C-alpha positions, -999 to +999 in steps of 0.1 A: +175-443+429+147-438+454+122-410+452+118-390+484+091-364+487+103-329+495+082-325+526+092-359+540+126-346+549+113-313+565+101-311+601+067-298+611+077-262+618+092-259+583+061-273+567+039-248+587+062-219+577+059-229+540+021-232+542+017-200+562+040-181+537+021-195+508-012-184+523+002-149+528+014-147+492-021-158+479-038-132+502-015-104+490-020-113+453-058-114+459-058-080+475-036-064+448-058-080+421-090-066+437-074-031+440-064-031+403-099-042+393-115-014+413-092+012+398-100+000+363-137+000+371-136+036+385-115+048+356-140+034+331-170+049+350-154+084+351-146+081+313-182+073+306-194+102+327-171+126+307-184+112+274-220+118+285-211+153+297-196+160+263-227+147+245-248+171+267-224+200+260-227+195+222-265+191+224-266+155+211-286+144+242-307+163+267-296+167+303-326+146+315-315+117+293-280+121+305-292+120+341-311+088+333-280+072+317-258+081+347-284+068+372-288+035+352-251+029+356-250+036+393-249+011+421-281-003+436-276+018+467-275+050+445-306+039+426-325+032+458-315+066+471-326+083+439-360+065+439-365+074+476-356+111+468-381+111+439-409+097+461-402+123+488-402+151+463-435+139+446 
């Protein structure tokens, strides 16, 4: 019994279709995975914001401390915008 590779019996167009199809599948899986990751990240951020707001409402932390906590968790773009705003207001 001889072993014949699977792709040896296929012609070039079939091989290209399999490779192209595989590439599309990998791309779709990557896009879906990234979307799920961003959704989970946003959900977690909003949950944290609600918890901080609850702490402020019950008086456990001051509004200034809450603002600092929220600013610390923001993106670099948000942090730079806040620092620029503070410099302009000073």
